[in-house]
N, C-alpha and C positions, 0 to 999 in steps of 0.2 A: 508627803513627807520630803520628796524632791523640792517641791516649792518653798518648805519651810528652811530647806538646807540652804538653797540659792540665796533666800532673803537673809539668813544669817551669815553666808559668807559676802555679800555684798555689805551688809551692815558692819561688820568686824573688819574689813580691809578697807573701807572707807573711814571708818572710826580712827584704826590705827594711822591711817595715811595722814590725817589730820590732826592727830594727837600733838605732834611737836610744834611748840610755839612757832609761828609763821605769820605771814603778811595777813591772812585770812582771820584766823582765829585771834590774834592779838588785835585785829581792828575790831572784831565783835566785842572783845572785853573792853577796848577804848571807848567804842559808841555806848556800850552800858554805862559806864563811870561818867562820861560826859554830857551824855543825852538822857537815856532811859533805856531800861530792860526791854520795853515794848519796840523801841526801834533798833535795839540789838537783834530780837527776834526777827524783825522784818528784814534786817540785812541777812541773816541766817537763811531765811526762806529765800531770798533771791539769790544767795550762793547754791543752794541745794538745787534749785532749778535749772541751773546751768551745768551741775552734777550730773543730773538726769543725762543731759545730752551727752556730756564727755565719756561718761560710762557706756553709754550705747555706742557711740562711735568706737570706742576701745573694743568691744565686743564684736562689731562688724569687721573689724579689722583683723581680729583673732579668728573670727569665723571664716573669713575669706583664705587665710593661710591654712586653716585646717581643711577646709575643702578642696585643697590642692596638693596631693600628695607629693610632689616635688618641693613643697615648701616645709614639710614636716620639720625636717632637720633644721632648716632656717629659723623655723618657730622658735625651737629650742635654744638655738645660738643666740637669737634676740633676745630671749628670756634671761640667757646668763649676761649677756651685754648690759641689759637695762638693769638688772639686780645688783651686779658689779658696780655700775655707775651709782645706783641709789646708795649702795652701802658705802662708798667712797664720799658721795655728797653727805650722808648724815654724818660720817666720822668727821669730816671737815666742818660741819656745822657744831659738832659737839667741841670742837677745840677752839670755837671763837670765843672770845672773852670781851663780850659786849652783850648788853641788855635789850632783848627784843623789843620790849616797849618802847624804847628809844628810838626806834627806826620806824615806828608806825606814827603817822601822823592823823589828826583827826580830820575825818572825812565830812564835807559838808553835803547840804542837800537831802534828798530823799534816801532813807538808808535801804529800803528795798532795791532802788536803783543801783546804788553804791555795790550792793552786794552782787547784782548781776553783772556789772560792769568789771569788778575786780576778780570775780571768779572766770568771766570770759578771759581776762589779760592773764590767768594762771596758767602758763604753758607747761608747767610741770605735770599737771593733771591728766592728760591723755596719755602721755608716755608711762605714768605711774600705773594706771588702770590696764594700759596694753600688758605691762609686765606682771601684773596681778592675774587678769584673764588667761594669759599664754601659760602661767605656771600652774593654774587652776586646771587648764585644759590638759596640759601635759600629766597632771595628776590624777586625771580622770574625774575630777569632781564637777567640772563645768559642762552642763548640757545646752545645747543650743536651740530648743524648742524655743516658740515665741513666747510661751507662758514664763518658762525659767529665765528667759533673758529680761522680760519685764520686770520680775520680780526682783531678779539681781540689782537691776539699775534702781528699783524701788528703794531696795535695802540700802544701796550704796548711797543714795540720797539723804535718806533718813539717817544713816550713821554719821554722815557729815552734820546735818541739822543739830542731831543730838549732841555732838561734840561742841559745835559752836555754841548752842544753849548753855552747857556746862561752863564755857569760857566766860559767857556772858553774866550767868547766874553767880560765879565765883571770882568775877572780875577784880575785887580788891585783892583777895587772896592770891591770885595768879600773878597780879602785877608785883607784889613783893617776892614770891618765889619764882618769878619766870626765868631768872638767871640760871638758877640751879637746876629747875625743871627741863629748860631747854637742853642743856648739856646732858643729863641723865636720860632723857627720851631719845634725843638724837643718837647717843651710843648705844642704846637698846635697838633701835630702829636698824642702825648700821650693821648690828650683830645678826638681827633676823634676816635682813635682805642678802647678807652675805652667806648665811646658810642656805637659804633658797637658792642663791646662785650655784653652790656647791652641789645641792641636791639635784639640781637641773643638770649640771654638768656631768655627775654619776649616771644619770639616766640615759645620757646620749651614748655612754660606753657599756 
């Protein structure tokens, strides 16, 4: 049951974190439209492999802080700051009046390698997973046994892959609806991360 919970947590948090139109998922849609769905799947696999490493690094960081009692309050404060920044970021994104598809250029070359490269260049990923794993740890849902950590990381990678696959599979619809989709999803994510920041703040006091 614990392993299944950690898989679900990893899957859902990663899926939601990739949900709003961004460089990675809109590139998956673009590759699907301009090349093929097979190339888009290769791109998604490349992205997901890097997510495995990014999520694992984030868990190691959270585990280090957790293993040092003097850092426990700092851990909670870090979670508040990260979620507050995420909430502000998503809110700002929801106010932007531009179509995400216009910002994504078609990538040449091997789609798998492009996925690896763009995912590795995504500096937003590790702070996101640090915030998520910190909040889950504070809530008492995340356990740091090697099995649970690996299952969480695998769930995170599969959550990202699933979302990218959906973007690739429904690329034409997403291309038409991306502007409104981006605004609505960013607003929802802004509210969710804001609520998480508030809950973590209450736990400190």
